[in-house]
C-alpha positions as CSV (number, residue, x, y, z in Angstrom):
1,M,0.0,0.0,0.0
2,M,2.7,2.5,1.0
3,R,4.6,1.8,-2.3
4,R,1.5,2.6,-4.3
5,I,0.9,5.8,-2.3
6,I,4.5,7.0,-2.8
7,S,4.3,6.2,-6.5
8,A,1.0,8.1,-6.8
9,Y,2.6,11.0,-4.9
10,V,5.5,11.1,-7.2
11,V,3.2,11.3,-10.2
12,E,1.2,14.1,-8.5
13,M,4.4,16.0,-7.9
14,Q,5.5,15.6,-11.5
15,K,2.1,17.0,-12.6
16,A,2.3,19.9,-10.2
17,V,5.8,20.8,-11.2
18,C,4.7,21.1,-14.8
19,Q,1.9,23.5,-14.0
20,R,2.7,27.2,-13.9
21,A,-0.1,27.8,-11.4
22,T,1.8,25.8,-8.8
23,Y,4.5,28.5,-8.7
24,A,2.1,31.3,-8.1
25,G,1.8,30.4,-4.4
26,P,5.5,30.6,-3.5
27,L,5.9,33.7,-5.6
28,L,3.0,35.5,-3.9
29,V,4.4,34.5,-0.5
30,L,7.8,35.9,-1.5
31,L,6.3,39.2,-2.6
32,A,4.3,39.4,0.7
33,V,7.6,39.1,2.6
34,F,9.1,42.0,0.7
35,A,5.9,44.0,1.2
36,A,6.3,43.5,5.0
37,M,9.2,45.9,4.8
38,L,6.6,48.7,4.4
39,Q,5.2,47.8,7.9
40,S,8.5,47.0,9.5
41,P,11.4,48.8,7.8
42,L,14.8,47.2,7.9
43,E,17.8,49.3,8.9
44,R,21.2,48.8,10.6
45,D,20.6,50.7,13.8
46,G,22.1,48.4,16.4
47,L,18.7,46.8,17.1
48,S,17.7,43.3,15.9
49,D,15.0,43.1,13.4
50,Y,13.1,40.0,14.7
51,R,9.9,42.0,14.6
52,F,10.2,42.2,10.9
53,V,10.7,38.4,10.7
54,Y,7.5,37.9,12.8
55,D,5.5,40.4,10.7
56,A,6.7,39.0,7.4
57,T,5.9,35.5,8.5
58,T,2.4,36.2,9.8
59,I,1.5,38.3,6.7
60,A,3.0,35.9,4.1
61,L,2.0,32.7,5.8
62,G,-0.5,33.4,8.5
63,V,-2.8,35.4,6.2
64,L,-2.0,35.0,2.5
65,G,-0.4,31.6,2.8
66,L,-3.5,30.0,4.5
67,F,-5.7,31.1,1.6
68,L,-3.2,29.9,-1.0
69,I,-3.1,26.4,0.7
70,V,-6.9,26.3,0.8
71,I,-7.2,27.3,-2.9
72,F,-4.5,24.9,-4.0
73,C,-5.8,21.9,-2.1
74,S,-9.5,22.5,-2.8
75,G,-9.0,21.9,-6.4
76,L,-6.8,18.8,-6.2
77,I,-9.6,16.2,-6.3
78,A,-12.5,18.3,-7.6
79,S,-10.6,19.0,-10.8
80,E,-10.0,15.3,-11.4
81,L,-13.6,14.5,-10.8
82,G,-14.7,17.3,-13.1
83,R,-12.5,16.2,-16.0
84,G,-13.1,12.6,-15.4
85,S,-9.3,11.9,-15.3
86,I,-9.7,10.2,-11.9
87,R,-11.2,7.2,-13.7
88,L,-8.0,6.7,-15.7
89,L,-5.9,7.1,-12.5
90,L,-7.9,4.4,-10.7
91,V,-7.7,2.0,-13.6
92,R,-4.3,1.2,-12.3
93,P,-4.0,-0.8,-9.0
94,L,-4.6,2.3,-7.0
95,R,-7.3,2.4,-4.4
96,R,-9.4,5.5,-3.8
97,V,-8.0,6.0,-0.3
98,E,-4.4,5.7,-1.6
99,F,-5.3,8.3,-4.3
100,L,-6.6,10.6,-1.5
101,L,-3.4,10.1,0.7
102,A,-1.2,10.9,-2.3
103,K,-3.2,14.2,-2.7
104,L,-2.8,14.8,1.0
105,L,1.0,14.4,0.7
106,L,1.0,16.8,-2.3
107,G,-1.0,19.4,-0.3
108,A,1.3,18.9,2.7
109,T,4.3,19.5,0.4
110,F,2.8,22.7,-0.9
111,A,2.2,23.9,2.7
112,V,5.8,23.1,3.7
113,V,7.2,24.9,0.6
114,L,5.2,28.1,1.5
115,L,6.5,27.8,5.1
116,L,10.1,27.5,3.9
117,V,9.8,30.3,1.5
118,A,8.3,32.7,4.1
119,G,10.9,31.7,6.7
120,T,13.9,31.7,4.5
121,A,13.0,35.0,2.8
122,S,12.1,36.8,6.0
123,W,15.3,35.8,7.8
124,A,17.5,36.5,4.7
125,L,16.2,40.0,4.4
126,A,16.5,40.7,8.1
127,A,20.2,39.5,8.0
128,L,21.1,41.3,4.8
129,L,19.3,44.6,5.3
130,G,18.9,44.7,9.1
131,E,20.4,42.9,12.1
132,V,19.7,39.6,13.8
133,H,22.3,39.5,16.6
134,G,20.0,38.6,19.5
135,V,17.7,40.6,21.8
136,E,19.3,42.9,24.3
137,Y,17.9,45.3,27.0
138,G,20.0,47.7,29.0
139,G,23.2,46.1,27.7
140,E,22.1,42.7,28.9
141,T,21.5,39.9,26.4
142,L,18.0,38.5,26.9
143,Y,18.0,36.0,24.0
144,T,20.8,35.0,21.8
145,S,20.6,34.8,18.0
146,A,20.8,31.0,18.2
147,G,18.0,31.1,20.8
148,M,15.8,33.3,18.6
149,A,16.4,31.0,15.6
150,G,15.5,28.0,17.7
151,T,12.3,29.7,18.9
152,Y,11.3,30.4,15.3
153,A,12.1,26.9,14.2
154,A,10.0,25.5,17.1
155,A,7.1,27.7,16.1
156,A,7.4,26.7,12.5
157,A,7.4,23.0,13.5
158,F,4.3,23.6,15.6
159,S,2.5,25.3,12.8
160,L,2.8,22.2,10.6
161,F,0.2,20.4,12.6
162,P,-2.7,22.8,12.1
163,L,-1.6,23.4,8.5
164,L,-1.9,19.7,7.7
165,A,-5.4,19.7,9.2
166,L,-6.2,22.7,7.0
167,V,-5.0,20.7,4.0
168,A,-7.2,17.8,5.0
169,F,-10.2,20.2,5.4
170,A,-9.7,21.6,1.9
171,L,-9.4,18.0,0.5
172,L,-12.7,17.0,2.1
173,M,-14.4,20.0,0.4
174,S,-12.7,18.9,-2.9
175,T,-14.3,15.5,-2.7
176,L,-17.8,16.9,-2.4
177,T,-18.0,18.6,-5.8
178,R,-16.7,18.3,-9.4
179,S,-16.0,22.1,-9.6
180,S,-12.8,23.5,-8.3
181,A,-14.4,26.9,-7.9
182,A,-17.2,25.5,-5.8
183,A,-14.8,23.5,-3.7
184,I,-12.7,26.7,-3.1
185,G,-15.9,28.6,-2.2
186,W,-17.1,26.0,0.3
187,S,-13.7,25.7,1.9
188,I,-13.2,29.4,2.4
189,G,-16.8,30.0,3.4
190,L,-16.9,27.2,6.0
191,W,-13.5,28.1,7.3
192,L,-14.5,31.7,7.9
193,L,-17.8,30.6,9.4
194,L,-16.0,28.3,11.8
195,D,-13.7,31.1,12.9
196,L,-16.7,33.4,13.3
197,V,-18.7,31.1,15.7
198,K,-16.0,29.3,17.6
199,N,-15.5,32.1,20.2
200,P,-19.2,32.8,20.9
201,L,-19.7,29.0,21.2
202,G,-16.7,28.6,23.4
203,I,-15.2,25.8,21.3
204,Q,-12.1,27.6,20.2
205,P,-9.7,25.2,22.1
206,Y,-11.1,22.3,20.2
207,V,-10.9,23.8,16.7
208,F,-7.7,23.4,14.7
209,T,-7.9,26.9,13.1
210,T,-7.3,28.4,16.6
211,Y,-3.7,27.1,16.3
212,L,-2.8,28.2,12.8
213,E,-0.4,30.9,14.0
214,P,1.7,29.7,16.9
215,W,4.2,32.5,16.8
216,Q,3.4,34.3,20.1
217,V,6.6,33.3,21.9
218,F,8.8,34.4,19.1
219,A,6.9,37.8,18.9
220,Q,7.2,38.2,22.7
221,R,10.9,37.5,22.7
222,S,11.4,39.8,19.7
223,D,10.1,42.7,21.9
224,G,12.1,41.6,24.9
225,F,9.0,40.5,26.9
226,P,8.7,37.3,28.9
227,E,6.9,34.7,26.9
228,M,3.3,34.0,27.9
229,G,2.9,30.7,26.0
230,W,3.1,29.3,22.5
231,M,-0.5,29.7,21.7
232,P,-4.0,30.0,23.2
233,G,-3.5,27.0,25.5
234,N,-1.0,24.2,26.0
235,P,1.2,22.9,23.1
236,V,-0.3,19.5,23.8
237,Y,-3.7,21.0,22.7
238,L,-2.2,22.3,19.4
239,V,-0.8,18.9,18.5
240,G,-3.6,16.8,19.9
241,V,-6.5,18.9,18.4
242,S,-4.7,19.2,15.0
243,V,-4.0,15.5,14.7
244,L,-7.6,14.6,15.8
245,W,-9.0,16.9,13.1
246,L,-6.5,15.6,10.6
247,V,-7.6,12.0,11.1
248,L,-11.3,12.9,11.2
249,L,-11.2,15.0,8.1
250,V,-9.1,12.4,6.1
251,A,-11.5,9.7,7.2
252,L,-14.5,11.7,6.1
253,A,-12.9,12.5,2.8
254,A,-12.1,8.9,2.2
255,A,-15.7,7.9,3.0
256,V,-17.1,10.5,0.6
257,L,-14.7,9.5,-2.1
258,Q,-15.4,5.8,-1.6
259,R,-19.1,6.4,-2.3
260,R,-18.8,8.9,-5.1
261,S,-19.7,8.0,-8.6
262,L,-16.8,8.7,-10.9
263,H,-19.0,9.2,-13.9
264,A,-20.1,12.7,-14.8
């Protein structure tokens, strides 16, 4: 089974690499990082520019990147259903759930690429045009440059869990329709609706979208403040809630795809 999933994933990657639209996401994220200099200008003034790194990451990934991931993943299966090409793919010894998992890996790869582009570009600009020598206050070093880099890396690793749940959410929407535009609309609409009602209903600790931006500690350290926590709650909640949603959403998508007619 694993060999078939990997083979299908390689095929999906080859298809994605050959499509110009695939490169739009990383390019837009890169442009968003450059645009962040308008909000947090970079200059060599003796002060570290970790605030720029934070602002650039949250703008490029925490806002724009999330929509790009949803748009990319929402069309992965709907487009195959709409064109009927899924029937040709499943003629081979490839089960529907294996096809779904290959798409999940492709969506996860796209999310990781956006994360790497946002992180690499923001740190590179901060190092080249500004300074990243640690955080000091009153001549005392509060956080070293290595410590700040480690904090950012930890936050980036934490962010992967809710991002994978978001990929699975968009894939579920993609199995429900043959239209990529409709799948994108449903994904964005339900995502925004969930974010709108989770606080009034008091369910925010149990919703994966609550944990999509676990950068609080990095932001607090950038400003020289004592950190108050990685996210709204315990890191265990971030990982546990995100993994539970990931499993549930993939299971629902597999059940829907298993029962779908592949004929137009």
